[in-house]
VEXROVEX-735119 format. One line per 10 residues: number of its first residue (from 1); their letters; for each residue x, y, z of C-alpha. Coordinates in Angstrom, 2 decimals. Example, Ala and Ser with C-alpha at 12.3 -4.5 7.8 and 13.67 -1.06 7.14 Angstrom:
<rs>
1> AS> 12.30,-4.50,7.80  13.67,-1.06,7.14
</rs>
This chain:
<rs>
1> MTDIEIARSI> 106.36,75.80,105.38  108.23,78.21,103.13  106.90,81.73,102.53  105.60,80.78,99.12  103.86,77.66,100.51  102.22,79.74,103.24  101.03,82.26,100.67  99.52,79.48,98.54  97.76,77.92,101.52  95.50,80.96,101.79
11> TPKNITEVAK> 92.43,81.44,99.60  92.52,85.17,98.84  89.54,87.42,98.37  88.75,88.58,94.88  90.31,92.03,94.62  86.87,93.54,93.92  85.80,92.38,97.42  88.79,94.18,98.93  87.78,97.30,97.00  84.16,96.99,98.15
21> DLNIENYIET> 85.32,96.87,101.76  86.87,100.30,101.09  83.87,101.59,99.07  86.06,102.14,96.01  84.86,99.33,93.75  84.00,101.93,91.09  87.51,103.40,91.21  89.63,100.38,90.31  90.87,98.68,87.15  91.37,94.97,87.81
31> YGKSKAKMSL> 94.51,93.11,86.71  93.09,89.60,86.96  91.44,88.44,90.19  94.13,89.40,92.67  95.33,92.93,91.94  94.05,96.24,90.63  95.06,99.75,89.70  93.45,102.55,91.72  92.05,105.71,90.14  93.54,109.01,91.29
41> DILNNNGKKS> 89.95,110.30,91.45  89.72,108.67,94.89  91.67,111.66,96.21  89.01,114.05,94.88  86.08,112.21,96.44  87.12,111.74,100.05  88.61,114.34,102.36  89.14,112.03,105.36  92.64,111.85,106.85  93.71,108.85,108.91
51> KLILVTAINP> 96.44,108.52,111.51  99.83,108.01,109.83  102.19,105.39,111.27  105.77,105.20,109.99  107.70,101.93,110.40  111.49,102.28,110.40  114.40,100.43,112.03  117.79,100.65,113.69  120.80,100.15,111.41  120.34,96.70,109.89
61> TPMGEGKTTV> 122.43,93.61,109.41  123.00,92.53,105.78  119.94,90.27,106.11  117.50,93.05,107.06  115.53,93.28,110.30  111.96,92.61,109.13  110.41,96.06,108.75  108.01,94.77,106.11  106.77,91.80,108.16  106.30,94.15,111.14
71> SISLSDALNK> 104.41,96.65,108.96  102.10,93.96,107.56  101.39,92.23,110.87  100.84,95.63,112.56  98.26,96.68,109.97  96.53,93.27,110.27  96.56,93.60,114.07  95.02,97.08,113.93  92.24,95.67,111.77  91.75,92.80,114.23
81> LGKKSILALR> 91.34,95.39,117.00  88.49,96.99,115.04  90.44,99.83,113.45  90.32,100.19,109.67  94.00,100.11,108.75  95.44,100.47,105.25  98.96,99.30,104.46  101.10,101.39,102.07  104.36,99.79,100.91  107.01,100.03,98.19
91> EPSLGPVFGI> 107.14,97.67,95.23  109.98,95.12,95.14  112.80,95.44,92.62  113.76,92.44,90.51  117.44,93.03,91.37  117.21,91.83,94.99  114.64,89.14,94.08  117.22,87.40,91.87  120.16,88.61,93.98  120.69,88.09,97.70
101> KGGAAGGGYA> 117.74,89.43,99.71  114.97,87.68,97.83  111.51,89.23,97.66  110.04,92.16,99.53  106.45,91.09,100.11  106.91,90.22,103.78  107.33,86.67,105.03  105.84,83.85,107.07  102.31,84.75,108.16  102.85,88.47,107.50
111> QVIPMEEINL> 102.76,88.73,103.72  101.06,90.64,100.94  99.68,88.51,98.13  99.93,87.39,95.37  103.56,87.37,96.54  105.05,85.84,93.37  103.40,88.41,91.12  104.23,91.32,93.42  107.89,90.24,93.48  108.09,89.73,89.73
121> HFTGDFHAIT> 106.45,91.89,87.04  103.44,92.92,89.19  101.47,95.47,87.10  104.45,96.60,85.03  105.29,99.84,86.88  109.04,99.19,87.00  109.07,98.30,83.30  107.24,101.52,82.43  109.75,103.55,84.45  112.67,101.72,82.82
131> TANNLLCSII> 111.24,102.43,79.35  110.54,106.11,80.07  114.07,106.50,81.43  115.67,104.86,78.42  113.45,106.74,75.97  114.93,109.97,77.34  118.43,108.53,76.90  117.73,107.65,73.28  116.30,111.13,72.66  119.46,112.68,74.13
141> DNHIYQGNNL> 121.78,110.66,71.91  119.59,111.17,68.86  119.69,114.93,69.41  123.49,114.83,69.49  123.57,112.61,66.38  121.21,114.91,64.46  123.40,118.01,64.88  123.27,118.86,68.60  121.45,122.20,68.34  121.44,122.50,72.12
151> KIDKVIFKRC> 125.24,122.15,72.17  125.15,119.34,74.73  128.69,119.00,76.02  128.26,116.75,79.08  125.54,114.11,79.56  124.76,113.14,83.17  121.53,111.14,82.70  122.10,107.36,82.66  120.20,104.41,81.25  118.67,101.95,83.71
161> LDLNDRQLRV> 117.72,98.31,84.10  115.78,96.53,86.84  118.40,93.86,87.48  121.69,93.60,89.37  124.43,93.74,86.71  127.83,95.09,87.80  129.15,94.81,84.22  126.98,97.80,83.31  128.30,100.17,85.99  130.76,101.71,83.53
171> INTGLSEEKN> 130.33,101.22,79.79  131.47,102.82,76.55  128.63,103.78,74.21  128.53,104.82,70.58  131.17,102.43,69.21  129.47,101.65,65.88  131.69,104.20,64.08  128.69,105.59,62.20  128.93,109.17,61.02  127.97,111.75,63.67
181> IVSRMDGFDI> 127.82,109.19,66.51  129.87,110.41,69.45  131.27,107.76,71.78  131.49,108.41,75.52  131.96,106.68,78.85  128.57,106.01,80.43  126.85,103.53,82.71  123.57,102.04,83.93  121.71,102.53,87.21  119.26,100.00,88.60
191> TAASEIMAIL> 115.69,101.19,87.91  115.06,101.85,91.61  117.85,104.46,91.44  116.45,106.22,88.37  115.40,109.82,88.91  112.15,108.94,87.15  111.33,106.46,89.93  111.82,109.23,92.50  109.77,111.63,90.39  106.86,109.18,90.10
201> CLSKDLNDLK> 106.84,108.69,93.86  106.94,112.42,94.68  104.40,113.58,92.08  100.96,114.70,93.22  99.15,113.93,89.96  99.72,113.39,86.23  100.31,117.10,85.51  102.85,117.35,88.32  104.55,114.22,86.95  104.82,115.80,83.49
211> RRLGNIVIGY> 106.21,119.05,84.93  108.84,117.22,86.95  109.87,115.04,84.00  110.44,118.18,81.95  112.67,119.59,84.70  115.13,116.68,84.63  118.63,118.06,84.01  120.13,115.69,81.44  123.45,117.51,81.05  125.24,120.79,80.43
221> DSNGKEITAH> 126.50,122.80,77.49  130.10,124.02,77.22  129.23,127.12,79.28  127.82,125.05,82.14  124.20,125.88,81.31  121.67,123.21,82.36  119.90,121.32,79.60  116.59,119.71,80.53  114.25,117.05,79.19  111.86,119.91,78.37
231> DLKAEGAMTV> 114.50,121.41,76.09  114.43,118.10,74.21  110.59,118.06,74.15  110.69,114.65,75.84  108.32,114.97,78.80  105.08,114.39,76.86  106.11,110.99,75.49  107.58,109.98,78.85  104.33,110.88,80.61  102.37,108.74,78.16
241> LLKDAIKPNL> 104.55,105.76,79.10  103.83,106.43,82.78  100.08,107.16,82.60  99.17,103.82,84.21  102.29,103.46,86.37  101.29,106.57,88.33  98.17,104.76,89.59  98.74,102.86,92.87  98.24,99.09,93.07  95.67,97.48,95.36
251> VQTLEGNPAI> 96.37,94.00,96.76  95.75,92.34,100.14  97.50,90.76,103.11  97.24,87.06,103.93  94.44,88.03,106.32  92.47,89.76,103.56  93.17,93.33,104.62  93.90,96.07,102.04  97.44,96.88,100.97  98.45,99.61,98.54
261> IHGGPFANIA> 101.84,98.95,96.93  103.33,101.61,94.69  106.77,102.79,93.64  110.16,101.60,94.82  112.87,104.29,94.95  116.32,103.28,96.16  116.60,104.02,99.86  120.06,105.46,99.35  120.41,107.44,96.14  116.71,108.37,96.46
271> HGCNSIIATN> 114.24,108.73,99.33  113.20,105.09,99.76  109.43,105.49,100.29  106.28,104.47,98.47  104.50,107.18,96.46  102.90,110.29,97.89  99.77,109.42,95.89  99.55,105.94,97.47  100.01,107.33,100.99  97.44,110.08,100.44
281> IAMTLGDYTV> 94.90,107.62,99.02  95.46,105.25,101.95  94.90,108.12,104.37  91.49,108.86,102.84  90.23,105.28,103.23  90.76,104.23,106.84  91.51,105.10,110.45  95.22,104.23,110.27  97.77,104.18,107.47  100.84,102.03,108.10
291> TEAGFGADLG> 103.78,102.81,105.83  107.45,101.92,105.73  110.73,103.72,105.03  113.88,102.05,103.69  116.97,100.87,105.59  117.64,102.27,109.07  116.08,105.42,110.53  119.18,107.49,109.73  118.48,106.97,106.02  114.87,105.89,105.45
301> AEKFLDIKCR> 113.12,107.78,108.23  115.24,110.91,107.74  114.32,111.05,104.06  110.67,110.18,104.70  110.48,113.05,107.18  112.71,115.67,105.56  111.79,115.00,101.91  108.45,113.20,101.61  106.67,114.83,104.55  108.04,118.25,103.54
311> KAGLNPDAVV> 106.76,117.84,99.97  103.43,116.21,100.83  102.55,118.14,103.99  102.45,114.96,106.09  102.88,114.68,109.86  103.35,111.15,111.26  101.29,110.43,114.36  103.66,107.72,115.58  106.86,105.96,114.55  107.52,102.25,115.04
321> LVATIRSLKY> 111.25,101.59,115.40  112.03,97.96,114.63  114.91,96.46,116.60  116.23,92.92,116.59  118.50,91.11,119.01  120.75,90.05,116.15  121.22,93.61,114.86  122.04,94.92,118.33  124.64,92.17,118.75  125.98,92.94,115.28
331> HGGLSKEDIT> 126.48,96.58,116.26  127.94,95.38,119.52  130.79,93.67,117.70  129.62,90.15,116.79  130.13,88.93,113.22  127.08,88.10,111.12  127.99,84.42,111.52  127.85,84.68,115.34  124.80,86.91,115.90  122.51,83.89,116.39
341> KEDIKSLEKG> 124.44,82.88,119.54  123.41,84.24,122.95  125.70,87.10,123.97  124.44,89.65,126.51  127.71,91.60,126.46  127.53,92.43,122.73  123.78,93.09,123.09  124.50,95.65,125.79  127.21,97.29,123.69  124.88,97.51,120.67
351> LSNLYKHINN> 122.18,99.35,122.62  123.87,102.66,121.79  122.65,102.30,118.20  119.05,101.77,119.34  119.07,104.70,121.74  120.62,107.04,119.17  117.71,106.33,116.82  115.18,106.71,119.63  116.70,110.07,120.58  116.67,111.24,116.96
361> LKEVYGLNVV> 113.00,110.41,116.50  111.79,111.62,119.90  114.00,114.61,120.66  115.23,115.84,117.27  112.06,115.26,115.24  109.61,115.50,118.15  107.71,112.30,117.32  106.04,109.59,119.41  108.03,106.34,119.24  107.21,102.70,119.91
371> VAINKFHNDT> 110.03,100.15,119.73  109.03,96.87,118.08  111.30,94.05,119.25  111.05,91.75,116.23  111.65,88.32,117.79  113.51,85.68,115.79  113.35,81.96,116.61  116.93,81.87,117.89  116.57,84.83,120.26  116.77,83.63,123.86
381> DREIEYLSQS> 114.34,84.64,126.59  117.26,86.11,128.53  118.20,88.38,125.62  114.60,89.53,125.06  114.16,90.27,128.76  117.48,92.15,128.92  116.40,94.44,126.08  112.88,94.81,127.48  114.18,95.77,130.91  116.49,98.39,129.40
391> LRENNISFAV> 113.56,99.96,127.56  111.39,99.91,130.71  114.10,101.61,132.75  114.35,104.35,130.10  110.56,104.78,129.93  110.40,103.79,126.25  107.16,102.31,124.90  107.81,98.90,123.35  106.29,95.58,122.38  107.67,92.20,121.36
401> TTGYSSGSDG> 106.30,91.19,117.96  106.17,87.76,116.36  104.29,88.66,113.20  106.39,86.39,111.00  105.31,83.26,112.87  101.92,84.40,114.21  100.54,87.03,111.82  98.28,89.64,113.41  98.13,87.77,116.73  101.87,88.32,117.09
411> SLDLAKKVIE> 101.49,92.11,116.83  98.36,92.81,118.91  100.36,94.27,121.79  102.34,96.40,119.34  99.09,97.63,117.75  97.72,98.66,121.16  100.92,100.58,121.94  100.78,102.26,118.51  97.16,103.35,119.03  98.15,104.84,122.38
421> AANKDNHFKF> 101.16,106.67,120.90  99.25,107.92,117.84  96.63,109.57,120.02  99.18,111.67,121.87  100.23,115.12,120.68  103.60,115.36,118.97  105.87,118.25,118.04  107.13,117.23,114.60  109.77,119.46,113.07  112.23,119.20,110.20
431> IYEDSDDIKT> 116.01,118.97,110.66  116.70,121.95,108.41  114.92,124.83,106.72  114.42,125.25,102.97  116.29,128.54,103.25  119.45,126.91,104.66  122.34,126.65,102.18  123.33,123.17,100.99  126.31,122.75,103.31  124.26,123.83,106.33
441> KIFKVANKIY> 121.63,121.23,105.47  124.28,118.53,105.11  125.90,119.45,108.43  122.60,119.46,110.31  121.75,115.94,109.14  125.31,114.67,109.65  125.60,116.20,113.11  122.10,115.80,114.55  121.11,112.46,113.00  124.40,110.61,112.42
451> GAEEVEYTKE> 126.34,112.16,115.30  129.27,113.29,113.12  131.66,116.00,114.30  132.32,117.63,110.94  131.69,117.23,107.20  134.63,117.03,104.80  134.29,117.70,101.05  136.29,116.68,98.01  137.22,119.46,95.59  134.77,117.97,93.07
461> AEKEIEIIEK> 131.93,118.09,95.60  132.77,121.70,96.51  132.58,122.68,92.85  129.34,120.78,92.24  127.65,122.41,95.24  128.80,125.82,94.03  127.28,125.19,90.58  124.00,123.89,92.04  123.66,126.99,94.23  124.68,129.29,91.38
471> NGHSNLPICI> 121.86,127.82,89.28  119.33,128.61,92.00  118.64,125.18,93.53  119.92,125.65,97.08  116.34,125.71,98.41  115.86,122.00,97.61  116.05,119.30,100.29  119.08,117.03,100.39  119.18,113.25,99.98  122.34,111.87,101.56
481> AKTQYSLSDD> 123.54,108.54,100.17  125.66,106.55,102.61  125.99,103.03,103.94  122.94,101.63,105.73  125.03,99.54,108.11  126.46,102.38,110.18  125.53,105.82,111.42  128.84,106.90,109.87  129.79,106.61,106.18  132.06,103.65,106.99
491> PKNLNCQDKF> 130.19,100.29,106.89  132.82,98.77,109.20  132.32,101.39,111.92  129.29,99.68,113.44  129.39,101.02,116.98  130.28,104.67,116.22  131.49,105.32,119.76  134.55,107.28,118.63  134.36,110.68,116.96  133.90,110.55,113.20
501> NIHVKEAVLK> 133.40,112.85,110.23  131.20,112.48,107.15  133.04,112.62,103.80  131.13,114.09,100.85  132.49,112.89,97.52  129.87,114.20,95.11  126.70,116.31,94.89  124.19,115.64,92.11  121.17,117.78,91.27  117.91,115.91,90.68
511> AGAEFIVVLT> 115.83,118.85,89.51  112.86,116.72,88.49  112.70,114.88,91.79  113.43,118.24,93.45  116.21,117.14,95.76  120.02,117.13,95.77  121.78,113.77,96.13  124.85,114.00,98.37  127.11,110.97,97.97  129.36,109.75,100.77
521> GKIMTMPGLP> 131.51,106.64,101.03  131.24,103.95,98.37  127.73,103.98,96.92  126.70,101.64,94.10  123.69,102.67,92.01  123.95,99.42,90.04  124.32,96.46,92.41  125.98,93.18,91.47  124.94,89.59,92.03  126.50,87.56,94.89
531> KIPNSENIDI> 128.61,84.46,94.33  125.52,82.28,94.68  122.57,84.44,93.56  119.00,83.64,94.55  118.29,83.17,90.82  119.81,79.69,91.18  116.92,78.74,93.47  114.14,80.13,91.27  112.38,77.77,88.90  108.96,76.82,87.57
541> INNQIEGIF> 107.88,73.23,88.24  104.47,71.87,87.25  103.47,75.44,86.40  104.31,76.59,89.95  107.00,79.18,90.69  109.52,78.06,93.30  112.42,79.72,95.11  111.04,83.23,95.76  111.10,84.21,99.43
</rs>
């Protein structure tokens, strides 16, 4: 059966039953029978703190390695073992749904439901963020049109759209030739890359959201002075548009266990995690909270730990590092067309990627790690045993998981290993200190996490860093944007066995989100559609949606 057929074969609980199981039935607003918004008052009425489990992965193939299916099946397995586990995930973006990756609600027998609704409009959070973002843009341009009292000379805040549309990467605006309209080169980001998405996910409550929105730097005057959304009196109206979007969404897994899905920041240009509010609420409701970070551990886990945990005061009790045979062979030199064929030699060569991530998490961050070998149907027993034996010889805790095909039963061993790891002491520490200057922070991440020798800067990046520090923002954490396919900033350098440097092209202040984006390599904040987009497969037949996976 397809993912969507599996999802429809299950009779879900009414969402009020899921809420009752958590004793929060009086703290939800239902959106039909299958989903609900959660009141932020839950945080004020329960001081319990669960164990926090982070799910991350080695550097992925272009198809992804199944972090979400592992996260879902792990949480279901913990519940099956008698532990109350709450799942906390990001919301899918419409761009990938209609593009190449498809949906992001898990797959097979490890899904969150209603999968079609979650993958499409859900409860409207992405639309609210898109509207708030574009309201600020219209306020900026209206201010310039009406006389430009703030003397805005350079606008850096872009419009956004929750679709993949490469035509909008660079545009020319203001071409109507009306009096006082000033044309300029501009562009769109995808909504997941909007600073407002990052702000929503890092805010502690509605007041913090409003404060952060006001701090957005929208541009500079001719003297280089920062101009903010607060200067334009925009944060109040933007907050109104986001008053419901800030509330996390409650749904369920195929097995009827609770899942909180909220926020979806880009895992590159932003920090790639679900909201702080959603994670904190989940941690008040159960024994274990299972959450996921984007891309590989060098991007998603690093940002979860150095940005989200720093801001929210979180300390993960264990980290699940997802590894697949196909990704190891990919990093061992096989093409994506050949990674389904048995090849022990390339598997052995790709192990360096796995062990680099293990070392980062265990030795650099001081965390307890369990490797989840996410088994695909074309993995051979010989390959699985080769990887298992390597992990045994290196005294690394691991489990083979088949959550996609078996649901919770396929992750029971993983759940037992996670419980064991989460009950051990850890020595969590950040990569850098707040007091480090920006270049020191960049070097520490590049050197300790990626394994780079040095960091090289363009003249533009040097100047931008100088301005950011001059304006008093050097204490902020950094958010490095680079390819997810390699530890380096070169997507073709998959093995990273030779010495390499990281090349910083640009540094962008996100004062509302309270981090500094450091761009390396070729980073697209507005993706494009592939030659044959998934949109060609999506249809509605006899009132049933088809083609979402």
